[in-house]
TITORPA-239631 format. One record per residue (C-alpha): residue number from 1; residue in one letter; y negated, z, x. Coordinates in nm, 3 decimals. Each point is the difference from the previous one (the first is absolute). Layout:
N
- NUM; A; Y; Z; X
...
//
This chain:
341
- 1; M; -4.227; -15.750; 13.946
- 2; A; 0.290; 0.242; 0.131
- 3; T; 0.110; 0.318; -0.126
- 4; R; -0.296; 0.051; -0.239
- 5; T; -0.040; 0.245; -0.285
- 6; P; -0.237; -0.068; -0.280
- 7; T; -0.256; 0.220; -0.023
- 8; S; 0.081; 0.047; -0.396
- 9; S; 0.339; 0.112; 0.107
- 10; F; -0.124; 0.333; 0.219
- 11; F; -0.137; 0.239; -0.231
- 12; P; -0.132; 0.319; 0.156
- 13; P; 0.034; 0.335; -0.123
- 14; A; -0.202; 0.057; -0.391
- 15; D; -0.320; 0.188; 0.182
- 16; V; -0.056; -0.300; 0.237
- 17; E; -0.252; -0.245; -0.128
- 18; I; 0.052; -0.356; 0.068
- 19; L; -0.340; -0.152; 0.050
- 20; T; -0.146; -0.335; 0.110
- 21; P; -0.145; -0.047; 0.335
- 22; T; -0.321; -0.069; -0.206
- 23; E; 0.046; 0.307; -0.201
- 24; L; 0.079; 0.240; 0.330
- 25; L; -0.332; -0.155; 0.145
- 26; T; -0.204; 0.091; -0.353
- 27; Q; 0.164; 0.337; -0.054
- 28; F; -0.020; 0.191; 0.359
- 29; P; -0.270; 0.020; 0.228
- 30; E; 0.196; -0.053; 0.333
- 31; I; 0.261; -0.259; 0.002
- 32; N; 0.172; -0.098; 0.340
- 33; V; 0.145; -0.345; 0.059
- 34; A; 0.216; -0.170; 0.278
- 35; A; -0.127; -0.331; 0.071
- 36; P; 0.220; -0.336; -0.027
- 37; M; 0.113; -0.061; 0.352
- 38; V; 0.141; -0.349; 0.098
- 39; R; 0.388; 0.111; 0.109
- 40; Y; -0.082; 0.366; 0.003
- 41; S; -0.061; 0.130; -0.354
- 42; K; 0.397; -0.054; -0.067
- 43; L; 0.187; 0.242; -0.227
- 44; P; 0.100; 0.297; 0.243
- 45; F; -0.381; 0.003; 0.147
- 46; R; -0.104; 0.009; -0.379
- 47; E; 0.216; 0.285; -0.084
- 48; L; -0.073; 0.202; 0.284
- 49; V; -0.385; 0.005; -0.059
- 50; S; 0.072; 0.057; -0.364
- 51; Q; 0.133; 0.360; 0.110
- 52; Y; -0.327; 0.043; 0.200
- 53; N; -0.286; -0.021; -0.303
- 54; V; -0.001; -0.355; -0.043
- 55; H; -0.044; -0.063; -0.353
- 56; I; 0.016; -0.397; 0.006
- 57; T; 0.186; -0.222; 0.222
- 58; H; -0.028; -0.375; 0.083
- 59; T; 0.291; -0.239; 0.106
- 60; P; -0.096; -0.220; 0.301
- 61; M; -0.186; -0.340; -0.089
- 62; M; 0.221; -0.228; -0.157
- 63; L; -0.065; -0.413; -0.051
- 64; A; 0.004; -0.026; -0.386
- 65; Q; 0.105; -0.382; 0.054
- 66; E; 0.313; 0.088; 0.224
- 67; F; 0.069; 0.336; -0.260
- 68; S; 0.029; -0.171; -0.304
- 69; R; 0.200; -0.326; 0.111
- 70; S; 0.249; 0.144; 0.247
- 71; S; 0.237; 0.291; -0.080
- 72; I; 0.060; 0.037; 0.351
- 73; A; -0.344; 0.074; 0.080
- 74; R; 0.003; 0.246; -0.294
- 75; A; 0.295; 0.176; 0.151
- 76; S; -0.151; 0.014; 0.345
- 77; D; -0.373; 0.091; -0.109
- 78; F; 0.084; 0.261; -0.232
- 79; T; 0.223; 0.287; -0.084
- 80; T; -0.065; 0.347; -0.182
- 81; S; 0.170; 0.314; -0.102
- 82; P; -0.029; 0.228; -0.312
- 83; T; -0.102; 0.290; 0.292
- 84; E; -0.260; -0.186; 0.181
- 85; R; -0.259; 0.120; -0.236
- 86; G; -0.144; 0.351; 0.070
- 87; T; -0.040; 0.299; -0.258
- 88; F; -0.365; 0.186; 0.019
- 89; T; -0.116; 0.304; -0.133
- 90; F; -0.383; -0.028; -0.028
- 91; P; -0.235; 0.285; 0.012
- 92; N; -0.054; 0.019; -0.389
- 93; G; 0.380; 0.012; -0.026
- 94; R; 0.103; -0.322; -0.101
- 95; R; 0.329; -0.115; 0.141
- 96; V; -0.010; -0.404; 0.043
- 97; R; 0.207; -0.260; 0.165
- 98; G; -0.156; -0.207; 0.284
- 99; A; -0.032; -0.387; -0.018
- 100; L; 0.100; -0.295; 0.170
- 101; I; -0.211; -0.354; 0.025
- 102; A; 0.139; -0.300; 0.101
- 103; Q; -0.218; -0.223; 0.177
- 104; F; -0.040; -0.378; -0.011
- 105; A; -0.159; -0.296; 0.181
- 106; S; -0.078; -0.296; -0.171
- 107; S; -0.252; -0.269; -0.041
- 108; T; 0.147; -0.131; -0.326
- 109; P; 0.024; 0.166; -0.355
- 110; D; 0.321; -0.089; -0.123
- 111; H; 0.159; 0.093; 0.328
- 112; L; -0.166; 0.348; -0.044
- 113; A; 0.081; 0.045; -0.366
- 114; D; 0.348; -0.119; 0.095
- 115; A; 0.068; 0.269; 0.276
- 116; A; -0.147; 0.259; -0.205
- 117; E; 0.217; -0.074; -0.312
- 118; L; 0.304; 0.001; 0.245
- 119; I; -0.082; 0.332; 0.146
- 120; H; -0.187; 0.195; -0.258
- 121; P; 0.305; 0.190; -0.128
- 122; Y; 0.046; 0.155; 0.309
- 123; V; -0.348; 0.106; 0.110
- 124; D; -0.312; 0.168; -0.174
- 125; G; -0.240; -0.257; 0.085
- 126; I; -0.104; -0.359; 0.194
- 127; D; -0.255; -0.004; 0.242
- 128; L; -0.161; -0.321; 0.116
- 129; N; -0.092; -0.026; 0.392
- 130; C; -0.335; -0.131; 0.032
- 131; G; -0.030; 0.173; 0.376
- 132; C; 0.243; -0.123; 0.263
- 133; P; -0.200; -0.096; 0.268
- 134; Q; 0.249; -0.177; 0.176
- 135; K; -0.048; -0.396; 0.114
- 136; W; 0.305; -0.126; -0.154
- 137; A; -0.053; 0.167; -0.368
- 138; Y; -0.357; -0.116; -0.003
- 139; E; 0.119; -0.368; 0.104
- 140; E; 0.255; 0.024; -0.263
- 141; G; -0.312; 0.091; -0.263
- 142; I; 0.129; 0.350; -0.062
- 143; G; -0.089; 0.368; 0.106
- 144; S; -0.369; -0.008; 0.116
- 145; A; -0.028; -0.391; -0.071
- 146; L; -0.038; 0.154; -0.312
- 147; L; -0.310; 0.205; 0.015
- 148; R; -0.254; -0.276; -0.062
- 149; K; 0.195; -0.120; -0.284
- 150; P; -0.039; 0.197; -0.274
- 151; D; 0.075; -0.249; -0.259
- 152; L; 0.335; -0.055; 0.118
- 153; V; 0.055; 0.396; -0.009
- 154; R; -0.112; 0.011; -0.311
- 155; D; 0.265; -0.276; -0.141
- 156; M; 0.276; 0.182; 0.183
- 157; V; -0.081; 0.331; -0.166
- 158; R; -0.008; -0.166; -0.324
- 159; A; 0.336; -0.156; 0.066
- 160; V; 0.184; 0.327; 0.058
- 161; R; -0.229; 0.161; -0.279
- 162; S; 0.159; -0.280; -0.233
- 163; R; 0.327; 0.025; 0.092
- 164; L; 0.038; 0.394; 0.009
- 165; G; -0.264; 0.137; -0.253
- 166; N; -0.290; 0.218; 0.072
- 167; A; 0.161; 0.318; 0.016
- 168; Y; 0.197; -0.104; 0.361
- 169; T; -0.177; 0.099; 0.299
- 170; V; -0.143; -0.280; 0.205
- 171; S; -0.244; 0.067; 0.286
- 172; V; -0.188; -0.207; 0.282
- 173; K; -0.016; 0.122; 0.387
- 174; I; -0.309; -0.152; 0.145
- 175; R; -0.223; 0.022; 0.325
- 176; I; -0.401; 0.050; -0.004
- 177; D; -0.183; -0.326; 0.054
- 178; P; -0.310; -0.027; 0.248
- 179; E; -0.199; -0.159; -0.303
- 180; P; -0.007; 0.309; -0.246
- 181; A; -0.049; -0.243; -0.303
- 182; R; 0.364; -0.136; 0.072
- 183; T; 0.151; 0.330; -0.002
- 184; V; -0.179; 0.072; -0.346
- 185; Q; 0.109; -0.352; -0.139
- 186; L; 0.362; 0.077; 0.083
- 187; V; 0.045; 0.337; -0.073
- 188; Q; -0.174; -0.071; -0.358
- 189; T; 0.173; -0.339; -0.045
- 190; A; 0.336; 0.218; 0.047
- 191; I; -0.093; 0.282; -0.208
- 192; Q; -0.100; -0.270; -0.280
- 193; A; 0.326; -0.195; 0.027
- 194; G; 0.178; 0.358; -0.069
- 195; A; 0.061; 0.155; 0.333
- 196; S; 0.122; 0.338; -0.085
- 197; Y; -0.188; 0.150; 0.320
- 198; I; -0.103; -0.146; 0.368
- 199; T; 0.086; 0.076; 0.356
- 200; I; -0.231; -0.019; 0.234
- 201; H; 0.060; -0.061; 0.377
- 202; G; -0.339; 0.135; 0.226
- 203; R; 0.000; -0.307; 0.209
- 204; T; -0.074; -0.368; -0.036
- 205; R; 0.254; -0.284; 0.061
- 206; H; -0.131; -0.043; 0.342
- 207; Q; -0.011; 0.350; 0.123
- 208; A; 0.310; 0.159; 0.171
- 209; S; 0.152; 0.322; -0.037
- 210; T; -0.156; 0.114; 0.285
- 211; V; -0.336; -0.025; -0.163
- 212; P; -0.116; 0.339; -0.180
- 213; V; 0.066; 0.005; -0.346
- 214; N; -0.340; -0.089; -0.206
- 215; L; 0.002; 0.309; -0.268
- 216; P; -0.325; -0.111; -0.136
- 217; G; 0.147; -0.305; -0.056
- 218; I; 0.273; 0.104; -0.199
- 219; A; -0.262; 0.221; -0.211
- 220; F; -0.174; -0.322; -0.067
- 221; A; 0.276; -0.178; -0.134
- 222; R; 0.109; 0.306; -0.233
- 223; D; -0.337; -0.012; -0.118
- 224; A; 0.034; -0.339; -0.089
- 225; A; 0.307; 0.084; -0.219
- 226; C; -0.270; 0.204; -0.229
- 227; G; 0.271; 0.247; -0.076
- 228; E; 0.190; -0.268; -0.205
- 229; V; 0.326; 0.068; 0.190
- 230; P; 0.115; 0.244; 0.286
- 231; C; -0.068; -0.081; 0.386
- 232; V; 0.246; 0.081; 0.253
- 233; A; -0.176; 0.011; 0.368
- 234; N; 0.186; -0.124; 0.314
- 235; G; -0.054; 0.055; 0.388
- 236; D; 0.035; 0.245; 0.272
- 237; A; 0.200; 0.257; -0.213
- 238; W; 0.150; 0.156; 0.309
- 239; S; -0.057; 0.335; -0.051
- 240; A; -0.031; 0.251; -0.300
- 241; E; -0.410; 0.050; 0.110
- 242; E; -0.024; -0.371; -0.016
- 243; V; 0.163; -0.039; -0.353
- 244; R; -0.254; 0.285; -0.120
- 245; K; -0.292; -0.200; 0.168
- 246; T; 0.097; -0.332; -0.156
- 247; R; 0.015; 0.147; -0.371
- 248; E; -0.330; 0.184; 0.060
- 249; E; -0.187; -0.312; 0.166
- 250; T; 0.159; -0.270; -0.251
- 251; G; 0.045; 0.195; -0.336
- 252; C; 0.348; -0.140; -0.020
- 253; G; 0.281; 0.250; -0.119
- 254; G; 0.263; -0.225; 0.104
- 255; V; 0.009; -0.013; 0.393
- 256; M; 0.252; -0.264; 0.159
- 257; S; 0.141; 0.069; 0.368
- 258; A; 0.244; -0.294; 0.190
- 259; R; 0.004; 0.092; 0.361
- 260; G; -0.093; 0.366; -0.009
- 261; L; 0.330; 0.029; -0.208
- 262; M; 0.174; -0.207; 0.237
- 263; A; -0.065; 0.249; 0.275
- 264; N; 0.033; 0.310; -0.215
- 265; P; 0.166; -0.049; -0.327
- 266; A; -0.099; 0.366; -0.090
- 267; L; -0.380; -0.078; 0.027
- 268; F; -0.065; 0.081; -0.371
- 269; A; 0.188; 0.305; 0.003
- 270; R; -0.248; 0.127; 0.254
- 271; Y; 0.213; 0.014; 0.304
- 272; T; -0.141; -0.103; 0.300
- 273; S; 0.246; -0.228; 0.174
- 274; T; 0.392; -0.088; -0.113
- 275; P; 0.183; 0.307; -0.080
- 276; P; 0.347; -0.017; 0.137
- 277; E; 0.154; 0.021; -0.340
- 278; A; -0.170; -0.302; -0.131
- 279; V; 0.175; -0.187; 0.324
- 280; D; 0.334; 0.148; -0.087
- 281; E; -0.028; -0.097; -0.377
- 282; F; -0.121; -0.372; 0.116
- 283; V; 0.314; -0.026; 0.198
- 284; R; 0.196; 0.102; -0.355
- 285; L; -0.177; -0.247; -0.210
- 286; S; 0.021; -0.278; 0.247
- 287; T; 0.375; 0.057; 0.055
- 288; A; 0.067; 0.018; -0.406
- 289; Y; -0.227; -0.284; -0.065
- 290; G; 0.094; -0.238; 0.308
- 291; L; -0.313; -0.038; 0.141
- 292; A; 0.020; -0.272; 0.298
- 293; Y; 0.014; 0.143; 0.336
- 294; P; -0.335; -0.146; 0.164
- 295; L; -0.242; 0.156; -0.308
- 296; F; 0.203; 0.306; 0.038
- 297; Q; -0.031; 0.017; 0.340
- 298; R; -0.405; -0.082; -0.021
- 299; H; -0.050; 0.237; -0.254
- 300; I; 0.135; 0.289; 0.189
- 301; A; -0.192; -0.102; 0.277
- 302; Y; -0.322; 0.017; -0.208
- 303; F; 0.087; 0.362; -0.124
- 304; L; 0.026; 0.123; 0.352
- 305; E; -0.237; -0.198; 0.209
- 306; D; -0.228; 0.276; 0.041
- 307; R; 0.250; 0.204; 0.147
- 308; L; 0.136; -0.229; 0.253
- 309; T; -0.075; -0.061; 0.335
- 310; K; -0.016; -0.350; 0.141
- 311; A; 0.305; -0.007; 0.153
- 312; E; 0.168; 0.138; -0.293
- 313; R; -0.150; -0.268; -0.231
- 314; G; 0.142; -0.245; 0.262
- 315; W; 0.386; 0.134; -0.028
- 316; Y; -0.034; 0.014; -0.384
- 317; N; -0.107; -0.328; -0.013
- 318; A; 0.273; -0.103; 0.204
- 319; L; 0.244; 0.123; -0.260
- 320; V; 0.247; -0.260; -0.153
- 321; S; 0.172; 0.157; -0.319
- 322; H; -0.045; 0.272; -0.274
- 323; A; 0.284; 0.197; 0.211
- 324; G; -0.209; -0.034; 0.312
- 325; V; -0.315; 0.142; -0.216
- 326; L; 0.240; 0.295; -0.146
- 327; D; 0.101; 0.103; 0.299
- 328; W; -0.378; -0.002; 0.172
- 329; L; -0.117; 0.209; -0.286
- 330; E; 0.296; 0.265; 0.024
- 331; E; -0.089; 0.048; 0.369
- 332; R; -0.356; 0.116; -0.102
- 333; G; 0.095; 0.218; -0.278
- 334; Y; -0.049; -0.214; -0.320
- 335; R; 0.274; 0.076; -0.269
- 336; R; 0.233; -0.267; -0.111
- 337; R; 0.064; 0.165; -0.393
- 338; G; 0.202; -0.252; -0.171
- 339; V; 0.086; -0.245; 0.298
- 340; L; 0.230; 0.209; 0.212
- 341; A; 0.087; 0.349; -0.032
//
């Protein structure tokens, strides 16, 4: 793990509370969550969205087996900073620090527990991915392959609990099942095993992201939790209005966004598109943390996609260096504070 600082070494001001992710979800009615995104939810992006009202962030999905046995994998997959979590003032006047969750994919209890033990001093919780629909993941027995293996999910949650204790946050992220009884079984099994909360993506394993999210399906899964743990709704949160609708129709206080935040990292701060100052800040963070160029370029492309012509997108996609992107941004009026004078 490169240039990391354990969370225990970072002490916010005395009036800022440090709560677990579970406490955030139970003590406040509206919690905003940045989804785990393969490759994209790296440190610079997490710190950026935390400046725009995202209370809980996630690492990209990491493979527990590789993480637990390879220092190279750990250094590649995970970096953190004492400044990446935001500080938030809620309507009741309480000031609270945000939370960081490490998401793992695993099909073996010991591998998940080993990975969790290694990373837990640096994050505020562990999430078990039971929703990744990609073919390779399913064939490896991870991600959505676990949706119909509740006993294995139980064993993995218990393994982490046994290693880290009952106070540590261990969440489970699922997709809804075409057979509702299977959703009920998975949710209840995870809860009985000790899951702190459940995140529910409102599509099945076979449904593409182009299929509208099933909000009643999320509400059904939330009801299956019987109020025993909080639930987070995930899917199609592209605007403040869609976030409001998701909360209203699912009953979930926590709402998670993935592609919506990729397109507009200030989504939860009620911006309708990426503000120029967010682009500027992302440039600063990416430079400070050394984000690889391909990811840097793609993030900027997503941020500005709604305001570029086809020709401009083609020109931008042909850029091959950080310097080229910085010049391109300068030509369009974006400042480069902290990068170039």
